[in-house]
C-alpha atoms as a printed R data frame, in Angstrom:
    type eleno elety resid chain resno       x       y       z
1   ATOM     1    CA   MET     A     1  16.365 -10.737  -7.084
2   ATOM     2    CA   LYS     A     2  15.235  -7.276  -8.097
3   ATOM     3    CA   PRO     A     3  11.447  -7.456  -7.848
4   ATOM     4    CA   ALA     A     4  10.803  -3.913  -9.061
5   ATOM     5    CA   ALA     A     5  13.275  -3.910 -11.940
6   ATOM     6    CA   GLY     A     6  10.493  -3.813 -14.533
7   ATOM     7    CA   VAL     A     7   8.820  -0.713 -13.147
8   ATOM     8    CA   LYS     A     8   8.668   2.035 -15.782
9   ATOM     9    CA   GLU     A     9   9.158   5.172 -13.729
10  ATOM    10    CA   ALA     A    10   7.740   7.664 -16.218
11  ATOM    11    CA   ALA     A    11   4.545   5.640 -16.732
12  ATOM    12    CA   LEU     A    12   4.238   5.134 -12.983
13  ATOM    13    CA   ALA     A    13   4.471   8.856 -12.263
14  ATOM    14    CA   GLU     A    14   2.092   9.706 -15.108
15  ATOM    15    CA   ALA     A    15  -0.582   7.296 -13.837
16  ATOM    16    CA   LEU     A    16  -0.274   8.521 -10.250
17  ATOM    17    CA   ASP     A    17  -0.642  12.140 -11.359
18  ATOM    18    CA   ALA     A    18  -3.577  11.471 -13.663
19  ATOM    19    CA   GLU     A    19  -5.580   8.814 -11.808
20  ATOM    20    CA   GLY     A    20  -4.305   8.866  -8.225
21  ATOM    21    CA   TYR     A    21  -3.083   5.267  -8.475
22  ATOM    22    CA   ALA     A    22  -0.953   3.050 -10.710
23  ATOM    23    CA   VAL     A    23  -1.083  -0.678 -11.410
24  ATOM    24    CA   LEU     A    24   2.165  -2.651 -11.746
25  ATOM    25    CA   PRO     A    25   1.209  -5.876 -13.572
26  ATOM    26    CA   GLY     A    26   3.064  -9.043 -12.563
27  ATOM    27    CA   LEU     A    27   5.263  -7.405  -9.953
28  ATOM    28    CA   LEU     A    28   5.601 -10.798  -8.241
29  ATOM    29    CA   GLY     A    29   5.579 -14.199  -9.898
30  ATOM    30    CA   ALA     A    30   3.350 -17.080  -8.855
31  ATOM    31    CA   ARG     A    31   6.126 -18.792  -6.866
32  ATOM    32    CA   ASP     A    32   6.828 -15.688  -4.762
33  ATOM    33    CA   CYS     A    33   3.104 -15.110  -4.222
34  ATOM    34    CA   GLN     A    34   2.671 -18.686  -3.003
35  ATOM    35    CA   ALA     A    35   5.707 -18.450  -0.714
36  ATOM    36    CA   LEU     A    36   4.378 -15.301   0.930
37  ATOM    37    CA   LEU     A    37   0.892 -16.750   1.219
38  ATOM    38    CA   ARG     A    38   2.227 -19.878   2.958
39  ATOM    39    CA   SER     A    39   4.297 -17.764   5.355
40  ATOM    40    CA   TYR     A    40   1.192 -16.280   6.980
41  ATOM    41    CA   ASP     A    41   1.019 -19.063   9.586
42  ATOM    42    CA   ASP     A    42   4.701 -18.754  10.569
43  ATOM    43    CA   ARG     A    43   4.308 -16.629  13.687
44  ATOM    44    CA   ALA     A    44   8.074 -16.195  14.046
45  ATOM    45    CA   LEU     A    45   8.024 -13.853  11.017
46  ATOM    46    CA   PHE     A    46   5.576 -11.379  12.549
47  ATOM    47    CA   ARG     A    47   5.508  -8.897  15.413
48  ATOM    48    CA   SER     A    48   1.716  -8.754  15.834
49  ATOM    49    CA   ARG     A    49  -1.563 -10.054  14.428
50  ATOM    50    CA   ILE     A    50  -4.719  -7.931  14.221
51  ATOM    51    CA   VAL     A    51  -8.261  -9.317  14.067
52  ATOM    52    CA   MET     A    52 -10.167  -6.519  12.339
53  ATOM    53    CA   ALA     A    53 -13.576  -7.109  13.915
54  ATOM    54    CA   ARG     A    54 -12.166  -6.463  17.401
55  ATOM    55    CA   HIS     A    55 -11.247  -2.903  16.401
56  ATOM    56    CA   GLY     A    56 -14.105  -2.019  14.054
57  ATOM    57    CA   PHE     A    57 -11.791  -2.170  11.018
58  ATOM    58    CA   GLY     A    58 -13.958  -4.677   9.133
59  ATOM    59    CA   ARG     A    59 -13.631  -8.468   9.055
60  ATOM    60    CA   GLY     A    60 -10.562 -10.567   8.393
61  ATOM    61    CA   GLU     A    61  -7.095 -10.272   9.873
62  ATOM    62    CA   TYR     A    62  -3.596  -9.112   9.115
63  ATOM    63    CA   SER     A    63  -0.095  -9.579  10.528
64  ATOM    64    CA   TYR     A    64   2.787  -7.098  10.649
65  ATOM    65    CA   PHE     A    65   6.204  -8.495   9.774
66  ATOM    66    CA   ALA     A    66   9.009  -8.234  12.316
67  ATOM    67    CA   TYR     A    67  12.526  -7.109  11.503
68  ATOM    68    CA   PRO     A    68  14.472  -8.488   9.729
69  ATOM    69    CA   LEU     A    69  11.930  -8.545   6.913
70  ATOM    70    CA   PRO     A    70  11.791 -11.526   4.542
71  ATOM    71    CA   GLU     A    71  14.024 -11.007   1.503
72  ATOM    72    CA   ILE     A    72  11.113 -10.583  -0.923
73  ATOM    73    CA   VAL     A    73   9.455  -7.956   1.263
74  ATOM    74    CA   ALA     A    74  12.658  -6.050   2.006
75  ATOM    75    CA   GLY     A    75  13.595  -6.108  -1.681
76  ATOM    76    CA   LEU     A    76  10.262  -4.666  -2.737
77  ATOM    77    CA   ARG     A    77  10.400  -1.958  -0.080
78  ATOM    78    CA   GLU     A    78  13.899  -0.861  -1.060
79  ATOM    79    CA   SER     A    79  13.483  -1.035  -4.856
80  ATOM    80    CA   LEU     A    80  10.054   0.584  -5.082
81  ATOM    81    CA   TYR     A    81  10.936   3.483  -2.801
82  ATOM    82    CA   PRO     A    82  13.294   5.567  -5.035
83  ATOM    83    CA   PRO     A    83  10.871   6.273  -7.934
84  ATOM    84    CA   LEU     A    84   8.053   6.850  -5.457
85  ATOM    85    CA   ALA     A    85  10.196   9.294  -3.470
86  ATOM    86    CA   GLU     A    86  10.555  11.404  -6.606
87  ATOM    87    CA   VAL     A    87   6.780  11.518  -6.985
88  ATOM    88    CA   ALA     A    88   6.316  12.208  -3.269
89  ATOM    89    CA   ASN     A    89   8.719  15.156  -3.332
90  ATOM    90    CA   ARG     A    90   7.029  16.611  -6.400
91  ATOM    91    CA   TRP     A    91   3.609  16.225  -4.790
92  ATOM    92    CA   ASN     A    92   4.760  17.907  -1.576
93  ATOM    93    CA   ALA     A    93   6.214  20.803  -3.553
94  ATOM    94    CA   ALA     A    94   2.926  21.214  -5.444
95  ATOM    95    CA   LEU     A    95   1.047  21.396  -2.131
96  ATOM    96    CA   GLY     A    96   3.538  23.799  -0.552
97  ATOM    97    CA   MET     A    97   4.750  21.232   1.993
98  ATOM    98    CA   GLU     A    98   8.331  21.354   3.230
99  ATOM    99    CA   ALA     A    99   8.911  17.628   3.756
100 ATOM   100    CA   CYS     A   100  11.566  16.288   1.390
101 ATOM   101    CA   PHE     A   101  12.219  12.563   1.209
102 ATOM   102    CA   PRO     A   102  15.749  11.158   0.720
103 ATOM   103    CA   ALA     A   103  16.562   9.157  -2.394
104 ATOM   104    CA   ASP     A   104  17.024   5.763  -0.698
105 ATOM   105    CA   HIS     A   105  14.828   3.916   1.781
106 ATOM   106    CA   ARG     A   106  17.505   3.130   4.359
107 ATOM   107    CA   THR     A   107  18.137   6.834   4.854
108 ATOM   108    CA   TYR     A   108  14.411   7.477   5.119
109 ATOM   109    CA   LEU     A   109  14.066   4.802   7.816
110 ATOM   110    CA   LYS     A   110  16.616   6.718   9.896
111 ATOM   111    CA   CYS     A   111  14.200   9.676   9.777
112 ATOM   112    CA   CYS     A   112  11.384   7.417  10.985
113 ATOM   113    CA   HIS     A   113  13.459   5.933  13.771
114 ATOM   114    CA   GLY     A   114  14.622   9.381  14.835
115 ATOM   115    CA   ALA     A   115  10.943  10.312  15.215
116 ATOM   116    CA   GLY     A   116  10.369   7.298  17.471
117 ATOM   117    CA   GLN     A   117   8.791   5.172  14.720
118 ATOM   118    CA   THR     A   118  10.803   1.941  14.859
119 ATOM   119    CA   ARG     A   119   8.286  -0.862  14.270
120 ATOM   120    CA   PRO     A   120   8.078  -2.297  10.717
121 ATOM   121    CA   THR     A   121   4.788  -1.823   8.865
122 ATOM   122    CA   PRO     A   122   4.819  -4.251   5.889
123 ATOM   123    CA   LEU     A   123   2.021  -6.747   6.440
124 ATOM   124    CA   LEU     A   124   0.138  -9.745   5.111
125 ATOM   125    CA   LEU     A   125  -3.658  -9.596   4.973
126 ATOM   126    CA   GLN     A   126  -6.011 -12.591   4.998
127 ATOM   127    CA   TYR     A   127  -9.736 -12.502   4.191
128 ATOM   128    CA   GLY     A   128 -12.291 -15.306   4.128
129 ATOM   129    CA   ALA     A   129 -15.857 -15.412   2.838
130 ATOM   130    CA   GLY     A   130 -17.809 -12.441   4.207
131 ATOM   131    CA   ASP     A   131 -14.657 -10.487   5.188
132 ATOM   132    CA   TYR     A   132 -13.903  -6.928   4.119
133 ATOM   133    CA   ASN     A   133 -11.687  -3.971   5.018
134 ATOM   134    CA   CYS     A   134 -13.300  -0.641   5.872
135 ATOM   135    CA   LEU     A   135 -12.083   2.522   4.142
136 ATOM   136    CA   HIS     A   136  -9.050   3.829   6.000
137 ATOM   137    CA   GLN     A   137  -5.642   5.529   5.889
138 ATOM   138    CA   ASP     A   138  -2.417   3.890   7.112
139 ATOM   139    CA   LEU     A   139  -0.956   6.575   9.379
140 ATOM   140    CA   TYR     A   140   1.359   5.383  12.141
141 ATOM   141    CA   GLY     A   141   2.915   8.572  13.488
142 ATOM   142    CA   GLU     A   142   4.025  12.035  12.476
143 ATOM   143    CA   GLU     A   143   6.477  10.716   9.873
144 ATOM   144    CA   VAL     A   144   4.400   9.639   6.850
145 ATOM   145    CA   PHE     A   145   5.564   8.609   3.383
146 ATOM   146    CA   PRO     A   146   2.622   9.564   1.125
147 ATOM   147    CA   LEU     A   147   2.524   6.477  -1.137
148 ATOM   148    CA   GLN     A   148   2.113   2.781  -0.457
149 ATOM   149    CA   VAL     A   149   1.770  -0.478  -2.378
150 ATOM   150    CA   THR     A   150  -0.509  -3.527  -2.169
151 ATOM   151    CA   VAL     A   151   0.282  -6.774  -4.019
152 ATOM   152    CA   LEU     A   152  -2.477  -9.330  -4.559
153 ATOM   153    CA   LEU     A   153  -1.195 -12.830  -3.732
154 ATOM   154    CA   ALA     A   154  -4.286 -14.886  -4.653
155 ATOM   155    CA   GLU     A   155  -5.990 -15.455  -8.007
156 ATOM   156    CA   PRO     A   156  -9.393 -13.764  -8.444
157 ATOM   157    CA   GLY     A   157 -12.074 -16.128  -9.701
158 ATOM   158    CA   HIS     A   158 -10.028 -19.150  -8.626
159 ATOM   159    CA   ASP     A   159  -8.918 -18.625  -5.023
160 ATOM   160    CA   PHE     A   160 -11.669 -16.149  -4.171
161 ATOM   161    CA   THR     A   161 -14.518 -14.058  -5.567
162 ATOM   162    CA   GLY     A   162 -15.435 -10.491  -4.610
163 ATOM   163    CA   GLY     A   163 -12.779  -8.737  -2.543
164 ATOM   164    CA   GLU     A   164 -12.101  -5.843  -4.932
165 ATOM   165    CA   PHE     A   165  -9.547  -3.189  -4.015
166 ATOM   166    CA   VAL     A   166 -11.377   0.131  -3.610
167 ATOM   167    CA   LEU     A   167 -10.164   3.750  -3.510
168 ATOM   168    CA   THR     A   168 -12.229   6.805  -2.640
169 ATOM   169    CA   GLU     A   169 -11.288  10.371  -3.474
170 ATOM   170    CA   GLN     A   170 -12.910  13.316  -1.711
171 ATOM   171    CA   ARG     A   171 -12.437  16.657  -3.445
172 ATOM   172    CA   PRO     A   172 -13.408  19.923  -1.739
173 ATOM   173    CA   ARG     A   173 -17.095  20.779  -2.092
174 ATOM   174    CA   ARG     A   174 -17.754  17.674  -4.200
175 ATOM   175    CA   GLN     A   175 -19.126  14.212  -3.520
176 ATOM   176    CA   SER     A   176 -16.624  11.376  -3.154
177 ATOM   177    CA   ARG     A   177 -15.442   9.488  -6.231
178 ATOM   178    CA   VAL     A   178 -15.007   5.693  -5.986
179 ATOM   179    CA   GLU     A   179 -12.496   3.684  -8.013
180 ATOM   180    CA   VAL     A   180 -12.439  -0.133  -8.108
181 ATOM   181    CA   VAL     A   181  -8.980  -1.332  -9.185
182 ATOM   182    CA   PRO     A   182  -8.928  -4.741 -10.923
183 ATOM   183    CA   LEU     A   183  -5.906  -6.851  -9.988
184 ATOM   184    CA   GLY     A   184  -4.642 -10.319 -10.870
185 ATOM   185    CA   ARG     A   185  -2.336 -12.494  -8.800
186 ATOM   186    CA   GLY     A   186   1.054 -10.827  -8.539
187 ATOM   187    CA   ASP     A   187  -0.237  -7.426  -9.659
188 ATOM   188    CA   ALA     A   188   0.421  -4.416  -7.439
189 ATOM   189    CA   VAL     A   189  -1.391  -1.134  -6.980
190 ATOM   190    CA   VAL     A   190   0.436   2.024  -5.898
191 ATOM   191    CA   PHE     A   191  -1.778   4.611  -4.210
192 ATOM   192    CA   PRO     A   192  -1.729   7.547  -1.768
193 ATOM   193    CA   VAL     A   193  -1.670   6.966   1.970
194 ATOM   194    CA   HIS     A   194  -3.823   9.985   2.821
195 ATOM   195    CA   HIS     A   195  -3.917  12.683   0.125
196 ATOM   196    CA   ARG     A   196  -2.629  13.760  -3.289
197 ATOM   197    CA   PRO     A   197  -2.455  17.004  -5.307
198 ATOM   198    CA   VAL     A   198  -4.915  17.684  -8.111
199 ATOM   199    CA   GLN     A   199  -4.363  20.564 -10.513
200 ATOM   200    CA   GLY     A   200  -7.172  23.132 -10.527
201 ATOM   201    CA   THR     A   201  -7.670  26.469 -12.253
202 ATOM   202    CA   ARG     A   202  -5.923  28.224  -9.357
203 ATOM   203    CA   GLY     A   203  -3.134  25.747  -8.854
204 ATOM   204    CA   ALA     A   204  -2.875  22.421  -7.059
205 ATOM   205    CA   TYR     A   205  -5.230  21.535  -4.226
206 ATOM   206    CA   ARG     A   206  -5.328  18.641  -1.788
207 ATOM   207    CA   VAL     A   207  -7.624  15.650  -2.294
208 ATOM   208    CA   ASN     A   208  -8.189  13.201   0.563
209 ATOM   209    CA   MET     A   209  -7.887   9.493  -0.239
210 ATOM   210    CA   ARG     A   210  -9.012   6.336   1.544
211 ATOM   211    CA   HIS     A   211  -8.739   2.685   0.554
212 ATOM   212    CA   GLY     A   212 -10.343  -0.616   1.482
213 ATOM   213    CA   VAL     A   213 -11.458  -4.025   0.236
214 ATOM   214    CA   SER     A   214 -15.036  -4.957  -0.676
215 ATOM   215    CA   ARG     A   215 -16.689  -8.055   0.780
216 ATOM   216    CA   VAL     A   216 -15.160 -11.386  -0.214
217 ATOM   217    CA   ARG     A   217 -17.930 -13.584  -1.602
218 ATOM   218    CA   SER     A   218 -16.144 -16.934  -1.466
219 ATOM   219    CA   GLY     A   219 -12.716 -18.472  -0.876
220 ATOM   220    CA   GLN     A   220  -9.678 -16.788   0.654
221 ATOM   221    CA   ARG     A   221  -7.991 -13.568  -0.431
222 ATOM   222    CA   HIS     A   222  -4.386 -12.796   0.572
223 ATOM   223    CA   ALA     A   223  -2.421  -9.617  -0.069
224 ATOM   224    CA   LEU     A   224   0.909  -8.055   0.815
225 ATOM   225    CA   GLY     A   225   0.979  -4.451   1.982
226 ATOM   226    CA   ILE     A   226   4.142  -2.362   1.605
227 ATOM   227    CA   ILE     A   227   4.128   0.783   3.751
228 ATOM   228    CA   PHE     A   228   7.366   2.758   3.654
229 ATOM   229    CA   HIS     A   229   7.217   4.585   6.995
230 ATOM   230    CA   ASP     A   230   7.586   2.634  10.243
231 ATOM   231    CA   ALA     A   231   5.229   2.833  13.218
232 ATOM   232    CA   ARG     A   232   5.490   3.996  16.806
């Protein structure tokens, strides 16, 4: 299975540059979405479970996968990384940053592990009625890959209502801009972990980004998060 085989790299890069995010429609089929959703209660697959309210993160919960990752998750992580690494390197160059990411994910993981970041970060998120995820950034150590991916596993309007994926963008000396990204089951959104370059009259400047999920009105919302750097 090559879950990211249909990704059009040029369109992906163009959307990320222009809007700060890109939607990949139908990245996973209904069968894969259902299999991942059902796996949430299999504790043997995960290294830890976080109840958001205990930490002030919002309401709901999420679980980090343990190594070895399930085939679907590992396949997505490995196949999505190469085109995103090209974007990440171009963004770093625009911002005058020295970090250069290798072309394949296995080599990049060696960089993470060499920095003491050895715990896997892909995760499943579960929200019920009234749950939400506060605006945040997924930083787990000094080694940070600047793009990540979320795949919606449930069907809006059928499995749940509300629960929109939200991005905020804070430009220097301006008020924050909010973007609500509509997703269907199996759709993925690619977005920055913490910042992105925006072209200004005097060259590129850094824009801070945060993401979250609005309050779920009814039902249950499940999502898969793909973060490419590991955690301490």
